[in-house]
C-alpha positions as CSV (number, residue, x, y, z in Angstrom):
1,M,23.2,-7.2,166.7
2,S,24.3,-5.7,170.0
3,K,21.9,-5.5,172.9
4,Q,21.8,-1.7,172.5
5,G,21.1,-2.1,168.8
6,L,18.3,-4.6,169.5
7,E,16.7,-2.2,171.9
8,A,16.8,0.6,169.4
9,A,15.3,-1.7,166.8
10,K,12.4,-2.6,169.1
11,Q,11.5,0.9,170.1
12,P,9.4,1.9,167.0
13,G,7.5,-1.3,167.2
14,E,6.4,-0.7,170.7
15,A,4.3,2.2,169.6
16,L,2.4,0.1,167.1
17,P,-1.1,-1.2,167.9
18,S,-1.5,-4.8,169.1
19,F,-3.8,-7.3,167.4
20,T,-4.7,-10.9,168.1
21,S,-4.3,-11.9,164.5
22,L,-3.1,-10.7,161.1
23,E,-6.8,-10.7,159.9
24,N,-7.8,-8.3,162.7
25,A,-4.8,-6.1,162.0
26,A,-5.6,-6.1,158.2
27,S,-9.3,-5.2,158.9
28,F,-8.3,-2.3,161.1
29,Y,-5.6,-0.9,158.8
30,F,-7.5,-1.2,155.6
31,A,-10.4,0.7,157.3
32,F,-7.8,3.2,158.5
33,R,-6.5,3.6,155.0
34,D,-10.0,4.0,153.5
35,D,-11.1,6.5,156.2
36,H,-8.0,8.7,155.7
37,L,-8.3,8.7,151.9
38,L,-12.0,9.7,152.3
39,I,-11.0,12.5,154.7
40,L,-8.5,13.7,152.1
41,T,-11.2,13.6,149.4
42,R,-13.5,15.7,151.5
43,I,-10.8,18.2,152.3
44,T,-9.6,18.5,148.6
45,A,-13.2,19.2,147.5
46,E,-13.2,22.4,149.5
47,Q,-10.1,24.0,148.0
48,N,-8.1,24.8,144.8
49,D,-4.5,24.1,146.0
50,F,-4.4,20.4,145.2
51,T,-6.2,17.9,143.0
52,A,-5.8,14.3,144.1
53,D,-5.1,12.5,140.7
54,F,-2.8,9.9,142.4
55,S,0.0,10.6,140.0
56,P,3.6,10.6,141.2
57,G,3.9,14.4,140.3
58,S,0.9,15.1,142.6
59,L,3.1,14.2,145.5
60,K,4.9,17.5,145.0
61,Q,1.6,19.4,145.0
62,I,0.2,17.8,148.1
63,E,3.5,18.4,150.0
64,A,3.4,22.1,148.9
65,W,-0.2,22.3,150.1
66,Y,0.8,20.6,153.4
67,F,3.5,23.3,154.0
68,K,1.0,26.1,153.1
69,L,-1.4,24.7,155.7
70,C,1.3,24.4,158.3
71,E,2.6,28.0,157.7
72,S,-0.9,29.5,157.9
73,N,-2.0,27.1,160.7
74,S,-5.2,26.5,158.7
75,F,-5.8,22.8,159.2
76,E,-8.8,23.5,161.4
77,G,-10.3,25.6,158.5
78,H,-10.6,22.3,156.7
79,K,-12.1,20.6,159.7
80,T,-9.0,18.5,160.5
81,N,-5.7,18.9,162.3
82,R,-2.1,18.4,161.4
83,A,-1.8,14.9,162.7
84,T,-4.8,13.7,160.8
85,F,-3.5,15.4,157.6
86,E,-0.1,13.8,158.0
87,R,-1.9,10.4,158.2
88,C,-3.9,11.3,155.0
89,L,-0.6,12.3,153.4
90,A,0.9,8.9,154.2
91,M,-2.1,7.1,152.8
92,Y,-2.1,9.2,149.7
93,F,1.6,8.4,149.2
94,C,1.0,4.7,149.5
95,E,-2.0,4.8,147.2
96,V,0.1,6.6,144.6
97,V,2.5,3.7,144.7
98,V,-0.3,1.2,144.3
99,R,-2.0,3.0,141.4
100,T,1.3,3.7,139.6
101,F,2.7,0.2,139.6
102,P,0.6,-2.8,138.7
103,N,2.7,-5.1,140.8
104,A,2.5,-2.9,144.0
105,T,0.1,-3.9,146.8
106,W,-1.0,-2.7,150.2
107,V,0.4,-5.0,153.0
108,V,-0.2,-5.5,156.7
109,E,2.6,-7.3,158.5
110,E,3.7,-8.1,162.0
111,S,6.6,-6.1,163.3
112,V,9.8,-8.1,163.2
113,F,10.9,-6.9,166.6
114,S,7.6,-6.6,168.3
115,P,5.4,-9.7,168.1
116,G,1.7,-9.1,168.1
117,K,2.2,-5.5,166.8
118,Y,1.3,-4.8,163.2
119,E,1.9,-2.1,160.7
120,L,0.6,-1.0,157.3
121,G,2.6,-0.3,154.1
122,V,3.0,-1.0,150.4
123,R,5.1,-3.5,148.6
124,K,6.6,-3.5,145.1
125,G,8.9,-6.3,144.3
126,L,11.4,-6.7,147.0
127,C,10.7,-3.3,148.5
128,T,8.3,-3.0,151.4
129,Y,7.7,0.4,152.8
130,M,5.7,0.6,156.1
131,L,4.0,4.0,156.7
132,T,0.9,5.3,158.5
133,R,2.0,8.9,159.1
134,F,4.5,11.5,158.0
135,T,4.9,12.6,161.6
136,D,5.9,16.2,162.0
137,H,6.9,16.3,158.3
138,Y,7.3,20.1,158.4
139,K,10.3,19.7,160.8
140,E,12.2,17.4,158.3
141,S,15.7,18.7,157.6
142,N,17.2,18.8,154.1
143,N,13.9,19.6,152.5
144,K,14.4,23.2,151.2
145,R,12.5,22.4,148.0
146,R,9.7,20.8,149.9
147,Q,9.6,17.8,147.6
148,S,11.0,15.1,149.9
149,I,7.9,12.9,149.6
150,Y,8.3,12.8,145.8
151,R,12.0,12.1,146.2
152,L,11.1,9.3,148.7
153,F,8.7,7.8,146.1
154,N,11.5,7.8,143.5
155,K,14.1,6.5,145.9
156,Y,12.2,3.4,146.9
157,F,9.9,2.8,143.9
158,G,11.5,4.5,140.9
159,Q,9.8,6.0,137.9
160,P,6.8,4.3,136.3
C-alpha cells in the first residue's frame, strides 16, 4: 500500500473513540447499542409511520420514515435530533441482521489502522460490517427509491 493509501486508510479510524482494552470498548459500545435501541423504541411508540418488528422488510419502512422526518425537519418533535436518529437507524440495521440470521453476532473490534481505537458492528460468517451511524444518510446519492439500507442488508448479508 502506498503512503498516501495508508494515510487514507487511517483517517476514518482516527475519529473512533480510544479505549484501554477490548473489554472497556465492548462495555461502552454495547451500552451505546442498548441506549439507541431504547431511544428508537421510545420514538416509535409515539407515532404510526413505523413499527420496529426487526424484519429485513422493516428496513425499507424505517428509511422512508427517516426521510419523512428529514423533509419535515421534525426530529425535535420526537425529542431527538437527526444525528441521534441516524445512530438509532444504524443500531436497528445491525439488530435486524442479528435477529434474522442465527449465526450473526454483534462484535467490537480494534481498528486495523488505528491501534487503541475500537468500533462496533455485526458479523455473519466471513462478513463483518462495522457501523455506528448512517451519517448524513439523506445526502446519499443513488438512492432515488430511498431503500439503500435494505439493499445494503441484502448486499452484505443476503436473504434469510
